[in-house]
Each structure stands twice: as C-alpha cells, then as structure tokens.
DSSP file (Angstrom, degrees, kcal/mol; ACC not computed):
  #  RESIDUE AA STRUCTURE BP1 BP2  ACC     N-H-->O    O-->H-N    N-H-->O    O-->H-N    TCO  KAPPA ALPHA  PHI   PSI    X-CA   Y-CA   Z-CA
    1    1 A X              0   0    0      0, 0.0     2,-0.5     0, 0.0     5,-0.2   0.000 360.0 360.0 360.0 137.3   14.1  -16.8   -1.2
    2    2 A X  B >   -A    5   0A   0      3,-2.8     3,-2.1     0, 0.0     2,-0.5  -0.958 360.0 -45.0-122.8 109.6   15.7  -18.2    1.9
    3    3 A X  T 3  S-     0   0    0     -2,-0.5     0, 0.0     1,-0.3     0, 0.0  -0.577 123.9 -28.9  65.2-120.6   17.2  -21.6    1.0
    4    4 A X  T 3  S+     0   0    0     -2,-0.5     2,-0.5    -3,-0.1    -1,-0.3   0.116 118.2 102.8-111.2  20.6   14.5  -23.2   -1.0
    5    5 A X  B <  S-A    2   0A   0     -3,-2.1    -3,-2.8    31,-0.0     2,-0.4  -0.907  71.2-128.2-110.3 127.9   11.6  -21.4    0.8
    6    6 A X        +     0   0    0     -2,-0.5     2,-0.2    -5,-0.2    -2,-0.1  -0.583  37.8 179.3 -72.0 125.2    9.8  -18.4   -0.8
    7    7 A X        -     0   0    0     -2,-0.4     2,-0.4     2,-0.0    -1,-0.0  -0.769  26.5-113.0-126.5 170.6    9.8  -15.5    1.6
    8    8 A X        -     0   0    0     -2,-0.2     2,-1.0     4,-0.0     3,-0.1  -0.891  10.8-146.8-108.6 132.6    8.5  -11.9    1.8
    9    9 A X     >  -     0   0    0     -2,-0.4     4,-2.4     1,-0.2     5,-0.1  -0.823  19.5-175.5 -93.7  95.3   10.7   -8.9    1.9
   10   10 A X  H  > S+     0   0    0     -2,-1.0     4,-2.5     1,-0.2     5,-0.2   0.846  78.2  55.0 -65.7 -36.1    8.5   -6.7    4.1
   11   11 A X  H  > S+     0   0    0      2,-0.2     4,-2.2     1,-0.2    -1,-0.2   0.923 112.4  43.0 -64.0 -43.6   10.7   -3.6    3.8
   12   12 A X  H  > S+     0   0    0      2,-0.2     4,-2.8     1,-0.2     5,-0.2   0.891 111.0  56.2 -68.7 -39.1   10.7   -3.7    0.0
   13   13 A X  H  X S+     0   0    0     -4,-2.4     4,-1.9     1,-0.2    -2,-0.2   0.940 111.8  42.4 -56.3 -49.0    6.9   -4.4    0.0
   14   14 A X  H  X S+     0   0    0     -4,-2.5     4,-2.3     1,-0.2    -1,-0.2   0.896 112.5  53.7 -67.2 -39.6    6.3   -1.3    2.1
   15   15 A X  H  X S+     0   0    0     -4,-2.2     4,-3.1    -5,-0.2     5,-0.3   0.918 108.8  49.3 -59.9 -43.7    8.8    0.7    0.0
   16   16 A X  H  X S+     0   0    0     -4,-2.8     4,-2.0     1,-0.2     6,-0.3   0.888 109.4  52.1 -64.4 -39.4    7.0   -0.3   -3.2
   17   17 A X  H  <>S+     0   0    0     -4,-1.9     5,-1.7    -5,-0.2     4,-0.4   0.930 116.6  39.7 -61.0 -45.5    3.6    0.7   -1.8
   18   18 A X  H ><5S+     0   0    0     -4,-2.3     3,-0.7     3,-0.2    -2,-0.2   0.954 118.9  43.7 -70.1 -50.8    4.9    4.1   -0.8
   19   19 A X  H 3<5S+     0   0    0     -4,-3.1    -2,-0.2     1,-0.2    -1,-0.2   0.786 122.0  37.7 -70.9 -27.6    7.0    4.9   -3.8
   20   20 A X  T 3<5S-     0   0    0     -4,-2.0    -1,-0.2    -5,-0.3    -2,-0.2   0.346 104.2-123.4-106.3   5.4    4.5    3.6   -6.4
   21   21 A X  T < 5 -     0   0    0     -3,-0.7    -3,-0.2    -4,-0.4    -4,-0.1   0.907  38.1-165.5  54.9  46.7    1.3    4.9   -4.6
   22   22 A X      < +     0   0    0     -5,-1.7    -1,-0.2    -6,-0.3     3,-0.1  -0.400  22.6 172.7 -66.8 135.7   -0.2    1.4   -4.5
   23   23 A X        +     0   0    0      1,-0.3    33,-2.5    32,-0.1     2,-0.4   0.498  64.5  44.1-118.7 -12.8   -3.9    1.3   -3.7
   24   24 A X  E     -b   56   0B   0     31,-0.2     2,-0.4    33,-0.0    -1,-0.3  -0.997  57.7-173.7-141.3 132.3   -4.7   -2.4   -4.3
   25   25 A X  E     -b   57   0B   0     31,-2.8    33,-2.9    -2,-0.4     2,-0.7  -0.993  14.8-148.1-126.6 129.5   -2.8   -5.5   -3.3
   26   26 A X  E     -b   58   0B   0     -2,-0.4     2,-0.7    31,-0.2    33,-0.2  -0.877  12.2-161.8 -99.1 115.0   -3.8   -9.0   -4.4
   27   27 A X  E     -b   59   0B   0     31,-2.5    33,-2.5    -2,-0.7     2,-0.8  -0.869   1.6-160.4 -97.7 114.1   -2.9  -11.6   -1.8
   28   28 A X  E     -b   60   0B   0     -2,-0.7     2,-0.4    31,-0.2    33,-0.2  -0.852  17.6-154.8 -96.9 108.0   -2.8  -15.1   -3.2
   29   29 A X  S    S+     0   0    0     31,-2.4    35,-0.2    -2,-0.8     2,-0.2  -0.958  83.4  25.3-138.9 115.2   -3.2  -17.4   -0.3
   30   30 A X  S    S-     0   0    0      6,-0.5     7,-0.2    -2,-0.4    33,-0.2   0.558 115.0-111.5 -67.6 156.1   -2.1  -20.1   -0.5
   31   31 A X     >  -     0   0    0      5,-3.0     4,-1.9    -2,-0.2     2,-0.5  -0.296  34.1-121.3 -63.8 137.3    0.3  -18.9   -3.1
   32   32 A X  T  4 S+     0   0    0      1,-0.2    -4,-0.0     2,-0.2    -1,-0.0  -0.994  85.9  11.7-120.0 125.1   -0.2  -20.1   -6.6
   33   33 A X  T  4 S+     0   0    0     -2,-0.5    -1,-0.2     0, 0.0    -2,-0.1  -0.964 129.2  47.3-102.9  -2.2    1.7  -21.6   -8.3
   34   34 A X  T  4 S-     0   0    0      1,-0.1    -2,-0.2     2,-0.1    -3,-0.1   0.674  92.4-132.1 -79.7 -13.2    4.3  -22.5   -5.6
   35   35 A X     <  +     0   0    0     -4,-1.9    33,-0.3     1,-0.2     2,-0.3   0.623  43.5 165.5  78.2  11.5    1.8  -23.7   -3.1
   36   36 A X        -     0   0    0     -5,-0.1    -5,-3.0    -6,-0.1     2,-0.7  -0.468  28.2-148.2 -67.4 124.9    3.3  -21.7   -0.3
   37   37 A X        -     0   0    0     -2,-0.3     2,-0.1    -7,-0.2    35,-0.1  -0.863  15.5-138.4 -96.4 114.0    1.0  -21.5    2.7
   38   38 A X        -     0   0    0     -2,-0.7    36,-0.4    36,-0.1     2,-0.1  -0.458  15.9-124.7 -72.6 141.9    1.5  -18.1    4.5
   39   39 A X     >  -     0   0    0     -2,-0.1     4,-2.4     1,-0.1     5,-0.2  -0.389  23.7-109.8 -78.5 163.9    1.6  -18.1    8.3
   40   40 A X  H  > S+     0   0    0      1,-0.2     4,-2.6     2,-0.2     5,-0.2   0.888 120.9  54.3 -60.4 -38.4   -0.8  -15.9   10.3
   41   41 A X  H  > S+     0   0    0      2,-0.2     4,-2.2     1,-0.2    -1,-0.2   0.920 109.0  47.3 -62.0 -44.2    2.2  -13.9   11.3
   42   42 A X  H  > S+     0   0    0      2,-0.2     4,-2.1     1,-0.2    -2,-0.2   0.927 114.1  46.4 -63.4 -45.2    3.2  -13.3    7.7
   43   43 A X  H  X S+     0   0    0     -4,-2.4     4,-2.9     1,-0.2    -1,-0.2   0.889 110.8  53.5 -65.5 -38.4   -0.3  -12.4    6.6
   44   44 A X  H  X S+     0   0    0     -4,-2.6     4,-2.8    -5,-0.2    -1,-0.2   0.913 107.5  50.6 -62.8 -42.9   -0.6  -10.1    9.6
   45   45 A X  H  X S+     0   0    0     -4,-2.2     4,-1.8     2,-0.2    -1,-0.2   0.922 112.9  46.0 -61.8 -43.6    2.6   -8.2    8.7
   46   46 A X  H  X S+     0   0    0     -4,-2.1     4,-2.4     1,-0.2    -2,-0.2   0.936 114.1  49.0 -62.2 -46.1    1.4   -7.7    5.1
   47   47 A X  H  X S+     0   0    0     -4,-2.9     4,-2.9     1,-0.2    -2,-0.2   0.883 108.4  52.8 -62.7 -40.2   -2.1   -6.6    6.4
   48   48 A X  H  X S+     0   0    0     -4,-2.8     4,-2.4     2,-0.2    -1,-0.2   0.893 109.7  49.2 -63.4 -39.5   -0.6   -4.1    8.9
   49   49 A X  H  X S+     0   0    0     -4,-1.8     4,-1.4    -5,-0.2    -2,-0.2   0.936 113.2  46.5 -64.2 -46.0    1.4   -2.5    6.1
   50   50 A X  H  <>S+     0   0    0     -4,-2.4     5,-2.8     1,-0.2     4,-0.5   0.911 112.8  50.0 -63.1 -42.1   -1.6   -2.3    3.8
   51   51 A X  H ><5S+     0   0    0     -4,-2.9     3,-1.0     1,-0.2    -1,-0.2   0.916 107.6  54.1 -61.2 -44.6   -3.7   -0.9    6.7
   52   52 A X  H 3<5S+     0   0    0     -4,-2.4    -1,-0.2     1,-0.2    -2,-0.2   0.807 117.6  36.2 -59.9 -31.5   -1.1    1.7    7.5
   53   53 A X  T 3<5S-     0   0    0     -4,-1.4    -1,-0.2    -3,-0.3    -2,-0.2   0.259 111.8-111.3-111.3  10.8   -1.0    3.0    3.9
   54   54 A X  T < 5 +     0   0    0     -3,-1.0     2,-0.5    -4,-0.5    -3,-0.2   0.829  59.6 159.0  66.9  32.9   -4.7    2.6    3.0
   55   55 A X      < -     0   0    0     -5,-2.8     2,-0.3    -6,-0.2   -31,-0.2  -0.791  37.4-133.9 -93.0 125.5   -4.2   -0.2    0.5
   56   56 A X  E     -b   24   0B   0    -33,-2.5   -31,-2.8    -2,-0.5     2,-0.5  -0.580  19.1-143.5 -75.2 138.1   -7.2   -2.4   -0.2
   57   57 A X  E     -bc  25  87B   0     29,-1.8    31,-2.4    -2,-0.3     2,-0.8  -0.916   9.5-159.7-109.1 125.1   -6.4   -6.1   -0.2
   58   58 A X  E     -bc  26  88B   0    -33,-2.9   -31,-2.5    -2,-0.5     2,-1.0  -0.914  17.1-154.5 -96.9 109.4   -8.1   -8.6   -2.6
   59   59 A X  E     -bc  27  89B   0     29,-3.0    31,-2.3    -2,-0.8     2,-1.1  -0.751   6.4-164.9 -92.5 100.2   -7.6  -11.9   -0.8
   60   60 A X  E     +b   28   0B   0    -33,-2.5   -31,-2.4    -2,-1.0     3,-0.2  -0.735  25.7 155.1 -84.9  98.4   -7.6  -14.6   -3.4
   61   61 A X    >   +     0   0    0     -2,-1.1     3,-1.7   -33,-0.2     4,-0.2  -0.033  23.5 125.1-116.7  28.3   -8.1  -17.7   -1.2
   62   62 A X  T 3  S+     0   0    0      1,-0.3     3,-0.4     2,-0.1    -1,-0.1   0.766  74.3  51.2 -62.1 -27.4   -9.7  -20.0   -3.8
   63   63 A X  T >  S+     0   0    0    -33,-0.2     3,-2.1    -3,-0.2    -1,-0.3   0.158  71.7 117.6 -97.1  19.4   -7.1  -22.7   -3.2
   64   64 A X  T <  S+     0   0    0     -3,-1.7     3,-0.2     1,-0.3    -1,-0.2   0.772  74.1  53.8 -58.8 -27.6   -7.5  -22.8    0.6
   65   65 A X  T 3  S+     0   0    0     -3,-0.4     2,-0.6     1,-0.2    -1,-0.3   0.545  97.8  69.4 -83.8  -6.6   -8.7  -26.4    0.4
   66   66 A X    <   +     0   0    0     -3,-2.1     2,-0.3   -36,-0.0    -1,-0.2  -0.593  69.4 131.7-113.8  69.6   -5.6  -27.5   -1.5
   67   67 A X        -     0   0    0     -2,-0.6     3,-0.1    -3,-0.2   -31,-0.1  -0.843  60.8 -95.4-119.6 158.1   -2.8  -27.2    1.0
   68   68 A X    >   -     0   0    0    -33,-0.3     3,-1.6    -2,-0.3    -1,-0.0  -0.359  52.3 -90.8 -67.6 147.0   -0.1  -29.6    2.0
   69   69 A X  T 3  S+     0   0    0      1,-0.2    -1,-0.1    -2,-0.0     3,-0.1  -0.271 113.0  32.7 -56.5 142.6   -0.6  -31.8    5.1
   70   70 A X  T 3  S+     0   0    0      1,-0.3     2,-0.3    -3,-0.1    -1,-0.2   0.372  98.9 102.4  91.3  -4.8    0.6  -30.2    8.3
   71   71 A X    <   -     0   0    0     -3,-1.6     2,-0.4   -32,-0.0    -1,-0.3  -0.777  57.3-148.0-110.5 157.0   -0.2  -26.6    7.2
   72   72 A X        -     0   0    0     -2,-0.3     2,-0.4    -3,-0.1    -4,-0.0  -0.989  10.4-137.1-127.6 128.8   -3.1  -24.4    8.1
   73   73 A X        -     0   0    0     -2,-0.4     2,-0.5    -9,-0.2   -34,-0.1  -0.686  16.2-155.6 -81.5 133.6   -4.8  -21.8    5.9
   74   74 A X        -     0   0    0     -2,-0.4     2,-0.4   -36,-0.4   -36,-0.1  -0.957  15.3-130.9-111.4 123.1   -5.5  -18.5    7.7
   75   75 A X    >   -     0   0    0     -2,-0.5     3,-1.4     1,-0.1     4,-0.5  -0.594  13.9-140.3 -73.1 124.5   -8.3  -16.4    6.2
   76   76 A X  G >> S+     0   0    0     -2,-0.4     3,-1.5     1,-0.3     4,-0.5   0.906  99.3  51.4 -52.6 -49.7   -7.1  -12.8    5.9
   77   77 A X  G 34 S+     0   0    0      1,-0.3     7,-0.4     2,-0.1    -1,-0.3   0.637 102.4  62.4 -67.9 -13.8  -10.3  -11.2    7.0
   78   78 A X  G <4 S+     0   0    0     -3,-1.4    -1,-0.3     1,-0.1    -2,-0.2   0.591  87.7  72.0 -87.0 -10.3  -10.5  -13.3   10.1
   79   79 A X  T <4 S-     0   0    0     -3,-1.5     2,-0.3    -4,-0.5    -2,-0.1   0.939 113.0  -2.5 -73.8 -47.5   -7.3  -12.0   11.6
   80   80 A X    >X  -     0   0    0     -4,-0.5     4,-1.6     1,-0.1     3,-0.6  -0.992  63.4-123.3-143.2 146.1   -8.4   -8.5   12.6
   81   81 A X  H 3> S+     0   0    0     -2,-0.3     4,-1.7     1,-0.2     5,-0.2   0.869 114.6  58.1 -56.7 -35.3  -11.7   -6.6   12.2
   82   82 A X  H 3> S+     0   0    0      1,-0.2     4,-1.4     2,-0.2    -1,-0.2   0.850 102.4  53.6 -63.9 -33.8   -9.8   -3.9   10.4
   83   83 A X  H <> S+     0   0    0     -3,-0.6     4,-0.8     2,-0.2    -1,-0.2   0.882 105.5  53.2 -68.3 -37.7   -8.6   -6.5    7.8
   84   84 A X  H  < S+     0   0    0     -4,-1.6     3,-0.4    -7,-0.4    -2,-0.2   0.891 112.1  45.1 -63.0 -38.6  -12.1   -7.5    7.1
   85   85 A X  H  < S+     0   0    0     -4,-1.7    -1,-0.2     1,-0.2    -2,-0.2   0.769 113.9  50.4 -74.3 -25.9  -13.0   -3.9    6.4
   86   86 A X  H  < S+     0   0    0     -4,-1.4   -29,-1.8    -5,-0.2     2,-0.2   0.552 107.5  64.5 -86.7 -10.3   -9.9   -3.4    4.3
   87   87 A X  E  <  -c   57   0B   0     -4,-0.8     2,-0.4    -3,-0.4   -29,-0.2  -0.719  56.7-150.2-126.1 163.9  -10.4   -6.4    2.1
   88   88 A X  E     -c   58   0B   0    -31,-2.4   -29,-3.0    -2,-0.2     2,-0.4  -0.997  27.4-157.2-123.3 130.4  -12.4   -8.2   -0.5
   89   89 A X  E      c   59   0B   0     -2,-0.4   -29,-0.2   -31,-0.2   -31,-0.0  -0.898 360.0 360.0-117.0 140.7  -12.3  -12.0   -0.4
   90   90 A X              0   0    0    -31,-2.3   -30,-0.2    -2,-0.4    -1,-0.1   0.329 360.0 360.0-155.0 360.0  -12.9  -14.5   -3.1
C-alpha cells in the first residue's frame, strides 16, 4: 500500500517466483475485490517477470467491463506477442 492505493512490490514478486519455484500466476485484472485497475506499465512489469522465469499467466479479466470512470482496462495478452503465448485469458 502507498497511502490508500494498493501497489505491487515487484522485487518481492520476483523473489517469491524464484524462491518458491512458481510456475503459474493468476492475474486478476481489474483486481477483485478492491477494484484496482492496473496500468499497462504495471501489467507489463509483471508480465516481463513472468516471461523471464517461464511462469504461465492466467489472466482473469472477467470484470473488465466494471471499472471506475476515467480508467482503462488493458488486456494482458494484447501488450506483447510473448504475453499472448505465455497466458490463458478468461
């Protein structure tokens, strides 16, 4: 958390992937239950870490139509061709 905004600790995320031999990551976008809409930059950083370590991403984007005004949902698989190959979207 930064102030009242939910944030991602990328260093810890990568450390957990390495130390626990993670092979699958579920990305809830937008986040449920807090409604946090991840930016393209945030999703790209997560995706790059997963790509670097061979982690498959399940992109749970079922709530993409329910976002706060002024925010934009970014589809994980649309960011990079490698992300589309690395992920399953639903």
